[in-house]
N, C-alpha and C positions, 0 to 999 in steps of 0.2 A: 295710405295702406301700410301696414306693418312690414318693415324690412326684415326678412328672415335669412337671406343667403349669408352663410358664414357665421351666423350667430350661434352661440352656445345656449341651448334651450333644454330645460329639465321638465319632464312631464311627471307629475306626482299622482300615482294611482293608476292602475291598469285595468279599469273597468272598460266597458264598451266605448265610452267617449274618450277615455285616456288613450286607448289603443288607436282609435281613429285619429286623434290629435297628433300622436307621435308619428304616424305614417304620413300625415299631411305635412307636418313640419319638415320631415326628412325630404319629402318630395320637392319642397320649396327651398332646399339647400341648407337647412339648418343642421348643426351638429347636435344630435339629439341623444339625451340620456333619459331613461325612465327609472323611477324609483317606486318600489312598492313594499309594504310591510309583510306581504305574504311570501312564503318560501319559494325557492326555485322549483320545487316539486309541484307546488300549487299552480305555478305559472307555466307548467310544461307545455301547454298548448300555444301560449303566446310568445315565449322566448325565442324559439327557432325563427319565426317570421320576423321578429324584430332584429335579431342578429344578422339575418340574411340581407336586411336593408341597411346594415351598418349602424344600427342603433344600439348604444350601450345599455346594459340592464343591471340595475342594483336591486337585488331581492333580499327579503328577510329583514328589512328595516331601512331607515333613512339615515344616511351619513351627513353630518353637519357640513363637512368639507364639500360634499357633492352639491349641496345647496348653494354654497358661497361662490362656486366656480362657474356661475351662469350669467348670461345676459338677460334671460327671461325665464320665468317659471310659469308653467301652465298646470293648474291644479284640477283634478277630477272632482265632480260634485260630491262624491262620497267622502272626501277628505276635508275635515274641518279646517278653517283658515287659522284657528288658534293653536294648531299643533306647534310644538316648540321649534321645529325646524323652519316652518313657514314664518312664524313670528320673528325669528332671528333674521331670516332672509329679508323680510320687510323692514326690519330695523336698520339694515345695511343699505336700504334704498333700492333693493332689487325689485323690479316690477313683477307682480303676481297677478295673473288673470286666469279665468276659467276657459274651458273649451267653447262655451257659448260666446264669450267675448272675443276669443280668437277667431271664431267663424264669422262673427258679425263684422269684423274688420275687412273681410274678403267677399262676403255675400253681395251679389248685385241685386238690383230691384228693391222692392219694399218688403218690410217684415210686419207680420201680424202676430203678436205674441199673446199667449193665454196663460194665466196663472190662477191659483186658487187652492184651497185645501182639498177640495173635492170637485170632480167633474171636468178636470183639465183635459183628459184624454178624449172623452166623449165629445166635448165642445171643439177641441182642436180637429179631431177627425171629421166631425160634421162640417166645420168651416172649410176644411180642405175640399170636401165634396161640393159644397155650395159654390165656392169660388171657381172651381174647375167647371161646374155646370154653367156658370156665368161666362165661360169663355176666357177666363184669366189663366195665364200660365202659372201653375200652382205646384209648389213643393211643400211637403209636410215632414216635420222632424222635431228633434229636441228630446225632451224627457219621455216622449211617446215611445222611444226605443230606437230612434234613428239619429245618430250623432249629427249635429248641425254641420260640422265640417264636411260631411259626405254630400251635402247639398250644393256646395260651392260650385263645382264644375258645371252643374246643370242650370245654375242661376243665370239670368239675363237681366238687362235693364228693364224689361217688361214683366218680369216674374214677381210673384208673391211667395214669400217663404212663410208658411203658417207654422208657428212654433209653440209647442208646449214647453213652458219654462217653470222650473221648480225654484223654491227659495234657495236651495243649495246652489243652483246655477246662477241665480241672480246675485248672490253674495259677492261673487268675484267678477262682476261686470264694472265697466268704467265708461266706455263710450257707446254701449248698447243703445240703439235708437230705433225702436219700432214705430212705424207710421200709425199703427193702431195697436193699442194694448188693452187687455181685458183682465179685470180681477173678478172672478166668479164669486168668491166667498173667502173669508178668513176666519177659521175656527181653530181651537187648540190642536196642534200637531207638532211632531218632532221635538217635544220637550225633553227628549233624551239628548238633543244636540244644542238647543237654545236655552239660555239661562232663564228667560222669561217669555211669556206669550207675546209681549210687545216687541222683543227682539225678533221673533219670528215674523210678526206682522210687518215690521220695518224692512225686513229682507224682501218680503213680497212687494213692497212699495217701490223697490228699486226698478221694477218693470217700467215705470214712467219717469225715472230720474233724468234720462237723456232726451225726453220729449219737449217740444216747443208748441207754440200756439197754432202751428199748422198741422199738428197731429191730433189724434183722437184717443181718449181714454174712456173705456166702457166700465161702469161700476154698478154693483148690486145695491139698489136703494133699500133693500130689505135687510141687509147685513150691516149692523151699526159700525163695526170696525172698518169695513170697506168704505162706507159712506164718509168716514172721517178723512179719507185720503184725498177727496176732491179739493179741499182747501190748500193742499200742498203740491198740486200739479199745475204745470204751465200749459198743459194741453187743453183742448176743448173737451169738456166732460159730457158724456151721454150716460143715461141710466137705463136699467131694466128692473122691473118689479112684477112679481106675481100677485101683489096685493092691492096696488093702487096705481093711478095714472102718474106719469112723470112729465116734467117740462119738455124734455127732448129725449127720445129713446123708445123703448118698447115696453108694453105691459099687456095684461089680460083684461079684456072687456067684453061682457056678454058672450062668453064662450069662444072668443076669438083672440088671436095674437094681433095687436095693432102697433103701429109705429108712427112716430111724429119726428121729422127731421130737425125741427126748431120750434121754439116756444110759440111763435106766431103762425106756424105752418098748419095746414090741414092734416088730420089724422088719416092714415091709410090702413085698410084691413090687409093683413098679410096672409093669414090662414086660420081655419078653425082648429081649436084644441084637439078635436077628434082625429085630425091628420097627423098628430104626433104619436108615433108607435112605440116610443121609449117608455118603459115602466117607471112609475114613481113621480111624485110632484117635483122633486129636485131636477128632473130632466126637463120639465117645463121651463125652469130657470135657465138651464143650459141652452135651450132653444131660443129663449128671449135674448140672451147674451149674443148668440150667434147671429140672430136677426139684425141687431144693432151693428155689430162689427161688419157683417156682410154688406149692409146698406151703406156703411161708411166707405167700403171698398168699391162701391158702385154697382153692386149686383141688384137686380130688380126684385121686387116683392114676388112676382110670378115665378121667377127662377128659384128663389128661396123656398117658396111653398112646395114646389115640385121636388126639390132636393130633400127637404125635411120629410116629406111623405114617403120617400123611398128609403129613408135611413132607418136602420135597426140597430140593436145594441152592439156595442163594441165588445170584443172578447174580454172576459174576466170582469165585466162591469154589469152586474145584475143580468147576467146572461142565462137565458133558459137553456138547460142541458137536456133533460128528458123527463118523461113521465113513467113511473114504475108503480104498478098496482094502484093507480089513481093518485099517487103522490108526485107532485112536481118538484124537480130539483133545480136550484138556481146557483150559479157560480158568480159571486161578487168578491173574488179574491183581492181585487184592487181596493176593497174597503179596509184600508190599513190604519184607520183612526176611528175614534168613537163616533164622530159626527157622520162619517161615511156609513158606518153600521146603522146608526139611527135612521138615516135616509133609506137604507135598504129595508129595514124592518117596517118602516112606515109605508112602503110600497105594497104591503100585503095586509089585508084586514085582520087576519087571525090565523091560528093553526100553524104557527111557525116552529120548526125544530131548528135551532140556531147553533151553528158551529163557531165558537169563539176561541181565539188564542193565537200564540206565536211569540214574537219578541216584543215585549212591552215597550211603549214609547213615552211613558211618563205621565199619562193622564188618567183620571179616575173613571171607572166604568159605572159608577153609581148614577151618572147622569142618564143612563139608559133605562133606569128603573120604571118610570111611568109607561114607556112603550113596551117594555118586556112584560109587565103585568097585564097590559091590555091585549097583546097580540102573540106572545110566545108561549108555547106549551112547555118547552124544556130547552136547556142549554147543554152543549157538549163541548168540554174544554180540551184544548191541545196546547202543546208547547210550553215554554218556560214561563209564560205569563199566566198559566192556569191557576196557580195558587192565589195570585192577586185578584184575578177575576172572581174566583170562588169566594174569597174573603169579602169583596165588594158587593157581591150579588147573592150571598148565601140564603137570604130570606125572601128573595123576590120570586123566583120560579125554581122548579126542580133542576138540579145541576148534576151532570154525569161527568166524572173525571175520566177522560179517554186517552190522554197522552199524545196519540198520533192521529193523523187525519183518517187513515183507513179504519181505525177502531171507532172513531167518532161517526164516520159515515155509516158504518154497519149498525151502530147503536141507534142512530137517528132514523135510518131506513126501517129498522125493525119496529120502532115505536110509533112511527107516523101512520096515520090512518088515511084512507082514501079521501081526497079533497084537501089534505094538508100539504105543507111545503117544507122541504129540507133546504136550508139556506146556509151557504158558506159566506159569511161576512165577518171576518175574524177580528176587526178592530185593532189589529197588531200587524207589524211587519213580519216578513216571512223568514228572516235570516237565521232563525235558530234551527230550522229543519229543512229549509229549501234555499235555493240560490236566489230566488226572487219571487214576486207574487205571480208572475206568469207561470213559473214551474209549479207552484202550489195549485193554481187554478187548473192547469193541465192535468195534474195528478188527480185532482178531484173529479174532473170530467171523465177521465179514464176509469176511475173507480166506480162512478155512477153507471157507465156503460157495461161494466162487468156484473152489475147487480142482476139477479134473476127476476124476470117478470112474474 
């Protein structure tokens, strides 16, 4: 276990996980400093609580001397590891880890970690409910919105920590060792942070870097880039597929989810597809992944079926909001990349009024063209990415430049006919006009509720 008492520790970035890490470190006797590029005014809510705990605060930028005078640096996921200050600190041999790695050094019990470009939160939440239904002491956290360090006190030798982990979190891991790890999919994302798609994919693969032959790795057999990872893992590999059978793992057969624990074992029926109440074909994949991971954790097929049948959409993920004048409104604010938006659009046969835009993440929107022509009536653009979206898709379907979410919703609601759908699936991050995707989704839902019937 990492020794913290009396150590000088710098926390870089005061997001939710950075704040939690700073307080955890201080509680364990470290001499803590936090550094953030945001101004003191922007951190007005956080600074008093930190100072009260005896934590030093550096706001408005990072000082090189601040970084050099430490025994350990803990970096928040939103801070790239190649920033000059962190790069220099690493060149001096100072250890740099993330909040996930810090927490993993102290968590008791076993970890089940889930990553992927899309579907992480739904799958993590579902797995938490399945394991709990199976009688396992279960904690859920990570990129889902609950810092992993906040789970430590409740963890026991018998507990399972079910963690959603992002590429940003995995970048700064070293000894992170989940008993079960899951890679749902790898598609282009965060190209505003990574130089290449392969750099991003390799960051995802760090989820199994610490695993051995006693651990389990669950991979998507239908995603070519995920399938490549099998040859680089020391863990036992299990598969899931919505298209064909697999040697060991879960797949769809004759309208049912089935599971086979090993190549020579008998196949067991887990549940009928009609028992999955989540909208969209991509959610069948999420359920398949959850089935494999849960069976590896020892949960029975009967318990899994019952938990899946009771499970409905997670907030901000293809979430039904309301019906107004026969028009259905769906909130998929978590669709922060093009692949996620494609999955959302594919969940509806036609008649979609699609709200796109936000902060661009560096990938083309042209890949959406076939789906848009087939299913979308019109696009309503918002945010700083609007110009790029309009340039990429100008000859595909009608586009309305709306600038803000409230204007886009009003325009879409006015144009939509009974039986059609207004869908927020932005294909962009939210950071140009909102604090996060949760706030964007909540504003959308509130605006929908204010519409007149």
